[in-house]
DSSP file (Angstrom, degrees, kcal/mol; ACC not computed):
  #  RESIDUE AA STRUCTURE BP1 BP2  ACC     N-H-->O    O-->H-N    N-H-->O    O-->H-N    TCO  KAPPA ALPHA  PHI   PSI    X-CA   Y-CA   Z-CA
    1    1 A M              0   0    0      0, 0.0     2,-0.5     0, 0.0     0, 0.0   0.000 360.0 360.0 360.0 146.1   14.2    8.9   -1.7
    2    2 A L        -     0   0    0     60,-0.0     2,-0.5     2,-0.0    60,-0.0  -0.842 360.0-154.5 -93.1 134.9   11.3    7.7    0.4
    3    3 A Y        -     0   0    0     -2,-0.5     2,-0.4    58,-0.1    23,-0.1  -0.960  13.8-179.1-108.3 125.5    9.4   10.4    2.3
    4    4 A I        +     0   0    0     -2,-0.5    23,-2.8    21,-0.1    24,-0.9  -0.996  16.0 146.0-127.1 133.0    7.5    9.4    5.4
    5    5 A G  E     -a   28   0A   0     -2,-0.4     2,-0.3    21,-0.2    24,-0.3  -0.774  28.4-141.4-148.2-170.6    5.5   11.8    7.4
    6    6 A C  E     -a   29   0A   0     22,-0.6    24,-2.4    -2,-0.2     2,-0.6  -0.916  36.3 -82.2-151.9 174.1    2.5   12.3    9.6
    7    7 A H  E     -a   30   0A   0     -2,-0.3     2,-0.3    22,-0.2    24,-0.2  -0.779  50.7-171.6 -87.8 121.9   -0.2   14.9   10.3
    8    8 A L  E     -a   31   0A   0     22,-3.3    24,-0.5    -2,-0.6     2,-0.3  -0.817  22.9-112.3-119.1 156.5    1.0   17.6   12.7
    9    9 A S        -     0   0    0     -2,-0.3     3,-0.5    22,-0.1    22,-0.0  -0.654   9.9-154.1 -85.9 139.0   -0.6   20.4   14.6
   10   10 A T    >   +     0   0    0     -2,-0.3     3,-2.7     1,-0.2    -1,-0.1   0.480  69.5 104.8 -80.9  -3.1    0.1   24.0   13.6
   11   11 A S  T 3  S+     0   0    0      1,-0.3    -1,-0.2     2,-0.1     3,-0.1   0.694  87.7  35.5 -66.5 -11.6   -0.7   25.2   17.2
   12   12 A K  T 3  S-     0   0    0     -3,-0.5     4,-0.5     1,-0.3    -1,-0.3   0.277 121.1-107.5-115.6   9.8    3.0   25.8   18.1
   13   13 A G    <>  -     0   0    0     -3,-2.7     4,-1.7     1,-0.1    -1,-0.3  -0.141  35.0 -62.5  92.5 171.4    4.0   26.9   14.6
   14   14 A F  H  > S+     0   0    0      2,-0.2     4,-2.3     1,-0.2     3,-0.2   0.927 127.1  50.0 -66.9 -51.2    5.9   25.8   11.6
   15   15 A T  H  > S+     0   0    0     33,-0.4     4,-2.4     1,-0.2     5,-0.2   0.930 111.0  51.8 -60.3 -41.7    9.4   25.4   13.2
   16   16 A A  H  > S+     0   0    0     -4,-0.5     4,-2.8     1,-0.2    -1,-0.2   0.877 109.5  51.4 -64.3 -34.0    7.8   23.3   16.1
   17   17 A M  H  X S+     0   0    0     -4,-1.7     4,-3.1    -3,-0.2    -1,-0.2   0.943 109.1  48.8 -64.5 -41.4    6.2   21.1   13.4
   18   18 A G  H  X S+     0   0    0     -4,-2.3     4,-2.3     2,-0.2    -2,-0.2   0.902 113.8  46.4 -65.2 -39.7    9.5   20.6   11.6
   19   19 A K  H  X S+     0   0    0     -4,-2.4     4,-2.5     2,-0.2    -1,-0.2   0.921 112.9  50.9 -68.1 -45.6   11.2   19.6   15.1
   20   20 A K  H  X S+     0   0    0     -4,-2.8     4,-2.5    -5,-0.2    -2,-0.2   0.948 108.1  51.9 -55.8 -49.2    8.3   17.3   15.9
   21   21 A A  H  X>S+     0   0    0     -4,-3.1     5,-3.2     1,-0.2     4,-0.6   0.942 111.5  47.0 -53.0 -50.5    8.7   15.6   12.5
   22   22 A L  H ><5S+     0   0    0     -4,-2.3     3,-1.8     3,-0.2    -1,-0.2   0.941 107.7  56.3 -49.9 -50.7   12.4   15.1   13.2
   23   23 A E  H 3<5S+     0   0    0     -4,-2.5    -1,-0.2     1,-0.3    -2,-0.2   0.884 111.3  45.1 -53.1 -42.9   11.6   13.7   16.7
   24   24 A L  H 3<5S-     0   0    0     -4,-2.5    -1,-0.3    -5,-0.2    -2,-0.2   0.498 118.5-109.0 -81.3  -2.1    9.4   11.1   15.0
   25   25 A G  T <<5S+     0   0    0     -3,-1.8     2,-0.3    -4,-0.6    -3,-0.2   0.799  71.5 142.4  77.1  32.2   11.7   10.2   12.3
   26   26 A A      < -     0   0    0     -5,-3.2    -1,-0.3    -6,-0.2   -21,-0.2  -0.700  40.3-165.4 -99.9 152.7    9.7   11.8    9.7
   27   27 A N  S    S+     0   0    0    -23,-2.8    35,-2.5    -2,-0.3     2,-0.3   0.201  77.7  16.6-121.9  12.9   11.0   13.7    6.7
   28   28 A T  E     -a    5   0A   0    -24,-0.9   -22,-0.6    33,-0.2     2,-0.3  -0.937  68.8-163.4-162.9 179.3    7.9   15.5    5.6
   29   29 A F  E     -a    6   0A   0     34,-0.3    36,-2.1    -2,-0.3     2,-0.4  -0.971  17.1-128.1-163.7 164.7    4.4   16.2    7.3
   30   30 A Q  E     +ab   7  65A   0    -24,-2.4   -22,-3.3    -2,-0.3     2,-0.3  -0.942  28.8 175.1-119.3 138.5    0.9   17.2    6.6
   31   31 A Y  E     -ab   8  66A   0     34,-2.5    36,-3.4    -2,-0.4     2,-0.4  -0.987  34.4-106.0-143.4 156.4   -0.8   20.2    8.5
   32   32 A F  E     - b   0  67A   0    -24,-0.5    36,-0.2    -2,-0.3   -22,-0.1  -0.671  18.2-141.5 -84.0 138.3   -4.1   21.9    8.3
   33   33 A T  S    S-     0   0    0     34,-2.7     9,-0.4    -2,-0.4     2,-0.3   0.747  84.4 -13.1 -70.2 -24.6   -4.0   25.4    6.7
   34   34 A R  S    S-     0   0    0     33,-0.5     7,-0.2     7,-0.2   -24,-0.1  -0.912 112.1 -35.6-159.3-175.7   -6.6   26.5    9.3
   35   35 A N    >   -     0   0    0      5,-1.8     3,-1.9    -2,-0.3    -2,-0.1  -0.323  56.8-133.4 -58.6 129.3   -8.9   25.0   11.8
   36   36 A P  T 3  S+     0   0    0      0, 0.0    34,-1.8     0, 0.0    35,-0.6   0.684 104.1  34.3 -55.3 -23.5  -10.2   21.8   10.2
   37   37 A R  T 3  S+     0   0    0     33,-0.2     2,-0.2    32,-0.2    -2,-0.1   0.077 122.3  39.3-123.2  20.9  -13.8   22.6   11.2
   38   38 A G  S <  S-     0   0    0     -3,-1.9    33,-0.3     2,-0.1    -4,-0.1  -0.720  76.0-111.8-144.4-157.9  -13.8   26.4   10.8
   39   39 A G        +     0   0    0     -2,-0.2     2,-0.1    32,-0.1    -1,-0.1   0.616  68.6 104.8-118.9 -15.8  -12.5   29.2    8.8
   40   40 A K        -     0   0    0     -6,-0.1    -5,-1.8     1,-0.0     2,-0.4  -0.440  49.2-158.8 -77.4 140.6   -9.9   31.3   10.6
   41   41 A R        -     0   0    0     -7,-0.2    -7,-0.2    -2,-0.1     3,-0.1  -0.892  23.7-104.1-114.7 150.0   -6.3   30.9    9.7
   42   42 A K        -     0   0    0     -9,-0.4     2,-0.1    -2,-0.4    -1,-0.0  -0.249  42.9 -95.3 -64.2 155.1   -3.4   31.8   11.9
   43   43 A P        -     0   0    0      0, 0.0     2,-0.3     0, 0.0    -1,-0.1  -0.465  44.7-105.4 -66.2 147.9   -1.4   34.9   11.2
   44   44 A W        -     0   0    0     -2,-0.1     2,-0.5    -3,-0.1    -3,-0.0  -0.634  31.7-169.1 -78.3 130.1    1.7   34.4    9.1
   45   45 A N     >  -     0   0    0     -2,-0.3     4,-2.1     1,-0.1     3,-0.4  -0.892   4.0-169.4-126.8 102.7    5.0   34.6   11.0
   46   46 A Q  H  > S+     0   0    0     -2,-0.5     4,-2.1     1,-0.3     5,-0.2   0.828  86.0  54.9 -64.1 -32.8    7.9   34.7    8.6
   47   47 A E  H  > S+     0   0    0      1,-0.2     4,-1.7     2,-0.2    -1,-0.3   0.900 109.6  48.7 -66.7 -36.0   10.6   34.1   11.2
   48   48 A D  H  > S+     0   0    0     -3,-0.4     4,-0.9     2,-0.2   -33,-0.4   0.866 112.3  46.9 -64.7 -40.2    8.7   30.9   12.2
   49   49 A V  H  X S+     0   0    0     -4,-2.1     4,-1.9     2,-0.2    -2,-0.2   0.782 107.7  57.8 -74.2 -30.1    8.4   29.8    8.6
   50   50 A N  H  X S+     0   0    0     -4,-2.1     4,-2.3     1,-0.2    -2,-0.2   0.889 102.9  54.3 -66.7 -41.1   12.2   30.6    8.1
   51   51 A G  H  X S+     0   0    0     -4,-1.7     4,-1.6     1,-0.2    -1,-0.2   0.854 107.8  49.3 -62.3 -30.0   13.0   28.2   11.0
   52   52 A L  H  X S+     0   0    0     -4,-0.9     4,-2.6     2,-0.2    -2,-0.2   0.902 107.4  54.5 -73.9 -39.9   11.1   25.5    9.2
   53   53 A F  H  X S+     0   0    0     -4,-1.9     4,-2.6     1,-0.2     5,-0.2   0.937 107.3  52.4 -57.7 -45.4   13.0   26.2    5.9
   54   54 A Q  H  X S+     0   0    0     -4,-2.3     4,-2.8     1,-0.2    -1,-0.2   0.920 110.1  47.6 -55.0 -47.2   16.2   25.7    7.8
   55   55 A I  H  X S+     0   0    0     -4,-1.6     4,-1.3     2,-0.2    -1,-0.2   0.864 112.0  49.7 -63.8 -36.4   15.0   22.4    9.1
   56   56 A I  H  X>S+     0   0    0     -4,-2.6     5,-1.6     2,-0.2     4,-0.5   0.901 114.6  44.0 -66.2 -40.6   13.9   21.3    5.6
   57   57 A K  H ><5S+     0   0    0     -4,-2.6     3,-0.5    -5,-0.2    -2,-0.2   0.912 114.7  47.9 -79.0 -35.9   17.2   22.2    4.0
   58   58 A D  H 3<5S+     0   0    0     -4,-2.8    -1,-0.2    -5,-0.2    -2,-0.2   0.705 122.8  33.5 -70.7 -22.4   19.4   20.7    6.8
   59   59 A H  H 3<5S-     0   0    0     -4,-1.3    -1,-0.2    -5,-0.2    -2,-0.2   0.218 105.1-119.1-127.0  12.4   17.4   17.4    6.9
   60   60 A E  T <<5 -     0   0    0     -4,-0.5    -3,-0.2    -3,-0.5    -4,-0.1   0.887  42.3-169.6  56.6  47.6   16.4   17.0    3.2
   61   61 A F      < -     0   0    0     -5,-1.6   -33,-0.2    -6,-0.2    -1,-0.1  -0.224  14.1-126.8 -62.9 157.5   12.7   17.0    3.8
   62   62 A G        -     0   0    0    -35,-2.5   -33,-0.1     1,-0.2    -1,-0.1  -0.259  51.6 -52.3 -85.6-176.4   10.2   16.1    1.0
   63   63 A P        -     0   0    0      0, 0.0   -34,-0.3     0, 0.0     2,-0.3  -0.227  57.4-129.6 -58.7 146.4    7.3   18.1   -0.1
   64   64 A L  E     - c   0 102A   0     37,-0.8    39,-3.2    36,-0.2     2,-0.6  -0.670  14.7-135.6 -96.4 154.4    4.9   19.3    2.7
   65   65 A I  E     -bc  30 103A   0    -36,-2.1   -34,-2.5    -2,-0.3     2,-0.7  -0.936  10.6-158.3-117.0 115.4    1.2   18.7    2.4
   66   66 A A  E     -bc  31 104A   0     37,-2.6    39,-2.9    -2,-0.6     2,-0.5  -0.806  12.1-152.2 -93.9 115.9   -1.2   21.5    3.3
   67   67 A H  E     -bc  32 105A   0    -36,-3.4   -34,-2.7    -2,-0.7   -33,-0.5  -0.777   7.8-137.3 -92.2 122.8   -4.8   20.3    4.2
   68   68 A A        -     0   0    0     37,-3.3     2,-0.1    -2,-0.5    39,-0.1  -0.361  38.7 -88.7 -64.8 157.5   -7.7   22.5    3.6
   69   69 A P    >   -     0   0    0      0, 0.0     3,-2.0     0, 0.0    38,-0.2  -0.418  30.9-122.8 -75.4 151.4  -10.3   22.5    6.3
   70   70 A Y  T 3  S+     0   0    0    -34,-1.8   -33,-0.2     1,-0.3    -2,-0.1   0.635 102.8  76.5 -66.4 -12.0  -13.0   19.9    6.0
   71   71 A T  T 3   +     0   0    0    -35,-0.6    -1,-0.3   -33,-0.3     2,-0.1   0.582  69.2 114.0 -74.5 -12.4  -15.8   22.5    6.0
   72   72 A L    <   +     0   0    0     -3,-2.0    10,-0.1    13,-0.1     3,-0.1  -0.361  33.5 167.0 -61.3 135.5  -15.0   23.5    2.3
   73   73 A N    >   +     0   0    0      8,-0.5     3,-2.0    36,-0.1    12,-0.2  -0.465  11.1 167.8-150.2  78.7  -17.7   22.7   -0.1
   74   74 A P  T 3  S+     0   0    0      0, 0.0    35,-0.1     0, 0.0     8,-0.1   0.599  81.3  59.6 -60.8 -15.5  -17.2   24.4   -3.5
   75   75 A A  T 3  S+     0   0    0     33,-0.6    39,-0.2    -3,-0.1    34,-0.1   0.347  80.2 125.7 -98.2  11.5  -20.0   22.2   -4.9
   76   76 A S    <   -     0   0    0     -3,-2.0    35,-0.1     2,-0.1    36,-0.1  -0.038  64.6-135.7 -68.1 170.7  -22.6   23.5   -2.5
   77   77 A N  S    S+     0   0    0     35,-0.1     2,-0.5     5,-0.0    -1,-0.1   0.301  83.4  90.1-108.5   9.4  -25.9   24.9   -3.6
   78   78 A K  S  > S-     0   0    0      1,-0.1     4,-2.1     2,-0.0     3,-0.3  -0.931  70.2-146.8-105.6 128.2  -25.5   27.8   -1.1
   79   79 A S  H  > S+     0   0    0     -2,-0.5     4,-2.9     1,-0.2     5,-0.2   0.873  97.5  52.3 -58.5 -42.4  -23.7   30.9   -2.3
   80   80 A Y  H  > S+     0   0    0      2,-0.2     4,-2.7     1,-0.2    -1,-0.2   0.886 110.4  49.8 -66.0 -36.1  -22.1   31.8    1.1
   81   81 A V  H  > S+     0   0    0     -3,-0.3     4,-2.0     2,-0.2    -8,-0.5   0.926 112.3  46.5 -66.1 -46.5  -20.7   28.2    1.4
   82   82 A V  H  X S+     0   0    0     -4,-2.1     4,-2.6     2,-0.2     5,-0.2   0.915 112.8  51.4 -61.7 -45.5  -19.2   28.4   -2.2
   83   83 A E  H  X S+     0   0    0     -4,-2.9     4,-2.3     1,-0.2    -2,-0.2   0.924 107.8  50.4 -58.0 -46.7  -17.8   31.8   -1.4
   84   84 A F  H  X S+     0   0    0     -4,-2.7     4,-2.6     1,-0.2     5,-0.2   0.888 111.7  49.6 -55.2 -41.0  -16.1   30.7    1.8
   85   85 A A  H  X S+     0   0    0     -4,-2.0     4,-2.4     1,-0.2     5,-0.3   0.938 112.4  47.3 -70.1 -44.6  -14.5   27.7   -0.1
   86   86 A Q  H  X S+     0   0    0     -4,-2.6     4,-2.0     2,-0.2    -1,-0.2   0.876 114.0  45.3 -56.0 -41.5  -13.3   30.0   -2.9
   87   87 A E  H  X S+     0   0    0     -4,-2.3     4,-3.5    -5,-0.2     5,-0.2   0.928 114.3  49.2 -71.3 -42.5  -11.8   32.5   -0.6
   88   88 A A  H  X S+     0   0    0     -4,-2.6     4,-2.5     1,-0.2    -2,-0.2   0.910 113.0  46.6 -66.1 -41.7  -10.2   29.8    1.7
   89   89 A I  H  X S+     0   0    0     -4,-2.4     4,-2.5    -5,-0.2     5,-0.2   0.916 113.4  48.9 -66.7 -41.0   -8.7   28.0   -1.3
   90   90 A R  H  X S+     0   0    0     -4,-2.0     4,-2.3    -5,-0.3    -2,-0.2   0.975 115.0  45.7 -64.9 -52.4   -7.4   31.4   -2.8
   91   91 A E  H  X S+     0   0    0     -4,-3.5     4,-1.9     1,-0.2    -2,-0.2   0.910 113.4  48.5 -57.5 -41.8   -5.9   32.3    0.6
   92   92 A D  H  X S+     0   0    0     -4,-2.5     4,-2.0    -5,-0.2    -1,-0.2   0.918 112.1  48.2 -66.3 -41.6   -4.3   28.9    1.1
   93   93 A L  H  X S+     0   0    0     -4,-2.5     4,-1.5     2,-0.2    -2,-0.2   0.933 109.6  53.8 -67.5 -42.5   -2.8   28.9   -2.4
   94   94 A E  H  < S+     0   0    0     -4,-2.3     3,-0.4     1,-0.2     4,-0.4   0.909 112.1  44.9 -53.8 -46.0   -1.4   32.4   -1.9
   95   95 A R  H >< S+     0   0    0     -4,-1.9     3,-1.5     1,-0.2     4,-0.3   0.850 106.5  59.0 -68.4 -38.9    0.2   31.2    1.3
   96   96 A L  H >< S+     0   0    0     -4,-2.0     3,-1.6     1,-0.3     6,-0.3   0.775  91.6  69.2 -65.8 -26.2    1.6   28.0   -0.4
   97   97 A E  T 3< S+     0   0    0     -4,-1.5    -1,-0.3    -3,-0.4    -2,-0.2   0.755  98.3  52.4 -62.6 -24.3    3.5   30.2   -2.9
   98   98 A Q  T <  S+     0   0    0     -3,-1.5    -1,-0.3    -4,-0.4    -2,-0.2   0.461 105.1  59.6 -88.8  -8.2    5.6   31.2    0.2
   99   99 A L  S X  S-     0   0    0     -3,-1.6     3,-0.8    -4,-0.3    -1,-0.2  -0.750  83.9-154.5-117.0  84.2    6.2   27.4    1.0
  100  100 A P  T 3  S+     0   0    0      0, 0.0   -36,-0.2     0, 0.0     3,-0.1  -0.169  73.2  29.1 -57.4 150.6    7.9   26.0   -2.1
  101  101 A L  T 3  S+     0   0    0      1,-0.3   -37,-0.8   -38,-0.1     2,-0.3   0.697  88.2 135.3  74.9  21.4    7.4   22.3   -2.6
  102  102 A S  E <   -c   64   0A   0     -3,-0.8    -1,-0.3    -6,-0.3     2,-0.2  -0.738  41.7-148.9-104.0 151.8    4.1   22.0   -1.0
  103  103 A Y  E     -c   65   0A   0    -39,-3.2   -37,-2.6    -2,-0.3     2,-0.4  -0.707  12.5-134.8-110.1 167.2    1.1   20.2   -2.1
  104  104 A Y  E     -c   66   0A   0     -2,-0.2     2,-0.5   -39,-0.2   -37,-0.2  -0.993  15.7-167.8-127.6 127.7   -2.6   21.1   -1.4
  105  105 A N  E     +c   67   0A   0    -39,-2.9   -37,-3.3    -2,-0.4     2,-0.3  -0.965  17.4 155.5-117.5 126.7   -5.1   18.6   -0.3
  106  106 A F        -     0   0    0     -2,-0.5   -36,-0.1   -39,-0.2    -2,-0.0  -0.987  40.7-122.5-144.3 157.1   -8.9   19.4   -0.2
  107  107 A H        -     0   0    0     -2,-0.3    -2,-0.0   -38,-0.2     0, 0.0  -0.832  22.8-137.9 -96.3 134.1  -12.1   17.5   -0.3
  108  108 A P        -     0   0    0      0, 0.0   -33,-0.6     0, 0.0     2,-0.1   0.664  40.6-137.1 -71.1 -12.0  -14.2   18.7   -3.2
  109  109 A G        -     0   0    0    -36,-0.1     2,-0.4   -35,-0.1   -36,-0.1  -0.409  23.7 -57.4  90.8-165.6  -17.4   18.6   -1.2
  110  110 A S        -     0   0    0     -2,-0.1   -35,-0.0     1,-0.1     6,-0.0  -0.926  22.8-139.6-126.8 141.6  -20.9   17.4   -2.0
  111  111 A H    >   -     0   0    0     -2,-0.4     3,-2.0   -35,-0.1    -1,-0.1   0.570  38.1-143.2 -77.8  -4.2  -23.4   18.5   -4.7
  112  112 A V  T 3   -     0   0    0      1,-0.3   -35,-0.1     2,-0.1    -1,-0.1   0.788  66.8 -44.1  43.4  43.5  -26.0   18.3   -1.9
  113  113 A G  T 3  S+     0   0    0    -36,-0.0    -1,-0.3     0, 0.0     3,-0.1   0.406 115.1 108.2  92.4   0.7  -28.8   16.9   -4.1
  114  114 A Q  S <  S-     0   0    0     -3,-2.0     4,-0.3     1,-0.2    -2,-0.1   0.665  89.0-105.6 -81.3 -19.4  -28.2   19.3   -7.1
  115  115 A G     >  -     0   0    0      1,-0.1     4,-2.8     2,-0.1     5,-0.2  -0.036  28.1 -86.3  95.5 154.0  -26.7   16.4   -9.2
  116  116 A E  H  > S+     0   0    0      1,-0.2     4,-2.6     2,-0.2    -1,-0.1   0.872 123.5  57.0 -64.6 -34.8  -23.1   15.6  -10.1
  117  117 A D  H  4 S+     0   0    0      1,-0.2    -1,-0.2     2,-0.2    -2,-0.1   0.958 111.7  41.7 -63.5 -44.7  -23.1   17.8  -13.2
  118  118 A Q  H  4 S+     0   0    0     -4,-0.3    -1,-0.2     1,-0.2    -2,-0.2   0.922 113.8  53.4 -70.4 -40.9  -24.1   21.0  -11.2
  119  119 A G  H  <        0   0    0     -4,-2.8    -1,-0.2     1,-0.3    -2,-0.2   0.893 360.0 360.0 -58.8 -38.7  -21.8   20.1   -8.4
  120  120 A I     <        0   0    0     -4,-2.6    -1,-0.3    -5,-0.2    -2,-0.2   0.484 360.0 360.0 -73.5 360.0  -18.8   19.7  -10.8
């Protein structure tokens, strides 16, 4: 099966994203796990997520893609930046355990002059 999707806003919740995807003719979508340029994540609303689960089941959606914020930089030379990246990734992956068949997309960051070996 071919899965076609788009990037959707979480501002109105998971059920709304599922409905918007259907409206656009999509059978999957990507969303940011939290503000793309910040660190706060929205509270989890299980009823809202259950609404999305029903849409996924009824319309044979493919895997969803959760996109981490652009501000993650686990390769940074600043400990607070690395700590934020580790915490955000951990939190995001814990939430994804509740959204089966989801993928996680993140940008690994920049070594900021430390060299590739140190960044990796």
